[in-house]
N, C-alpha and C positions, 0 to 999 in steps of 0.2 A: 794254339797251345794255351793251357790254363795258367793261372797265376802260380799254382802249386808246381806245375811242370817247369815254369821259368825259375822258380826258387830252387828246385832240385838241380836244374842245369847249372845254376850259379854255384851251387854247393859242389857239384862235381868238377866244375872248371873254375875253382876259386882263384887260381893263378891268373886267369884271364881277367877276372874282376879286379884283382890287385893292380895289375898293369894298367887297366883301363882307368881306375880311379886315380892312380898316380899321374897318368897322362892328363886327365881332366883337371887335377889340381894344379899342375904346371901351366896348363893353358889358361886357367882362370887367373893365376898369379900374373902371367905375362900380359893378359888383357887389362887387368886392374892397374898395371903400371904403365899403360900406354900413354905417351905424351899427348898434350893437346896441340892446338894450332894457334897461329897468330893471324889476325885479320884487321884490315883497315878499309875505310870507305871515305871517298871524297866526292863532293858534288862540284863539277866544273861548269860554271855558268857562262853562257855566251851573251855578251852585252853589245847593244847597238852603239855606234859612235855618238858621243854627246853633241847636242845642237842647242841653238837658242830656243827652239820650240820644246825640245825634250832634254832639259839639263840633267834630269835623273834617268840614267840609262836603264835602271831596273823597271821603269814604267813602260818601256818599249818592248813588245814581244810580237814578232811577225813570223809568218810561215817561212819566210826566206831565212831568218836566223835559225829557226828550228831545223830547216832543211840543211843548213850549213853544219849545224851540230851533228846531224845524222851522217853527213858525208865524212866529216872528220872522224867519227867513231868507226866507220867502215875502213878508212885508211889506216887508222891505228891498229885495228884488228885484221888488217890485210884482206879485207873483204869477206871474212868468214861469217857464215850465218849465225845469228844469235837466237837461241831458243826463247820464244815468247813465253812469259810466265803468267800465271793466273793473277799474281799481284806484283805491282811494280816495286813493292818494298821487300821482296824476297831477296835474301842474301845468299852468297855462294856457300857460306857455312850452313845455312838452312837447307841447301840442296845436297848436303853431304860432301861437298868438295873440301879437301884438306890441303890441296896445293894447286893454285891456279890464279887466273886473273880474268877480269871482264871489264870492258868499256862499252856501255850501252846507253841508248836514248830511252828513258823510261816510257813504257807504253801503258797509258791509263785505260786503254780499251780492253785489256784483259787478254786471255789466251786466244780468243776467236776473232778479235777485231783489232784494228790499229787506230790509235788515237794519241798523237803526240802533241801535248799541250804546252810544254815548257822547253826552252832551249838549254837544257841541262843534261850533262853526261854523268851517269852514275859509274864511278871508277871504284872497283873493288879488287883487293889482292889478298890471297890466303897463302900461308907458307909455314914451314916448320920452325922458323926463328923470327924474332922481332926485327933483327938487322936486315934479313933478307926481304921481308915484307916492306920495310921502310925504303930500301934501295929500289925494289921493283916498282913501288908506287911513285917514287920520285922520277924514275925513268919513264913511266907511262905519262905522267903529267907533262914532262918535257916533250915527249912525242906528240901529245895533243897540241901543245903550243906550236911546235914545228909544223905539224900537218896543217893547222889553220893558217899559218904564215905562208906556206907553200901554195895553198888553195887560193889565197887572195893575191899572191904574186902572179899566179897563172891567169887570174881574171883581170889583172891590171888595176886593182883597186888602189885609189889614192890613199896615202897615209891618214888623211883627215877623215876618210869615210870607212875606215877599216873596223871590222868587228874585233872586239877584244874579249879576253876571258878573265874570270876571277874564280877563286875556288874557296870552298868552305868544308872543313877548316883550312886555314892558310897552311898549316903544317900537318901532314897526315898523322893521326893518332892511332897507334897500334894497340889492339886489344888482344888479350889472351883468352882463347876459347878452350875450356877444359874438356877433356874427353868424357863421354858418357860411360864411365867405367862400371857403374852399377848395372845398367842395362846390358852392356856388353858382357859382363861377367855372368849374368843370369843366362844369356844366350849360350855362352861357352859351356856353362855347367849343364844345361839341358841337352846340348848337342853331344857333350862328352858322355853323359849317361846313356843316351840313345845308342851311340856308337859302341859303348861297352856292352850293352844288352845284345846288340846285333852280333858282336864278336863272340859273346858267350854262346849264343844259340848256334852260330856257325861252327864254332869249335866242337860243341857237343854233338852236332849232327855228323861232322866229319870223323870224329874220333869214336863215335858209337855210343849210344846211350843205353843205360840199364834201368829202365823205369821200374820194372818189377822188383828188382833187388833193392832199389832205393826206397820204394814204397814199403817194403817189408822192414827195412831198417828204421824208417820213420815211424812205423806202427809199433 
């Protein structure tokens, strides 16, 4: 159908156009007022026990400690598979998640290889309110500490030889992530206009068009 034919169909079915534009305006308004999300991220560092040779536990990094961190992450996530990301710095918010949580051992090898270099768990929580995110993050950190204690209890590790954990920041900082209202509104507008056009053409086809009469009136 030509552009003139579409315009004539819109003229004949003007009431469909009005309804479509009203619905599009309401959808754009609703999308524009969409609330954002709240997000927090904490690094949980696994530290070797202090000794006379290594008084600074941050200097000691071994594959056994990294492996321990990986086991703890699986226990906290109930053994669920974690999707490997192209970048270890990718956040849940960057993935489009608006409510969820993740405990993972960062993989510096990328999407197609595994390379775990640091005994650090990346803990992230996304939710609709700051209070909920704070509560869930605190619960996750407690579960990590508990899982580490249970793992070492099962292995019969002496208190002086136990791996300990630290976290940064010490208290989870919750950030507000605003919704991308401009982009979402543009998508809603484009979709609304396309649906309105489709509705006009459908109604015009079903109700019967009078192209010759309209062309005579237009001339």
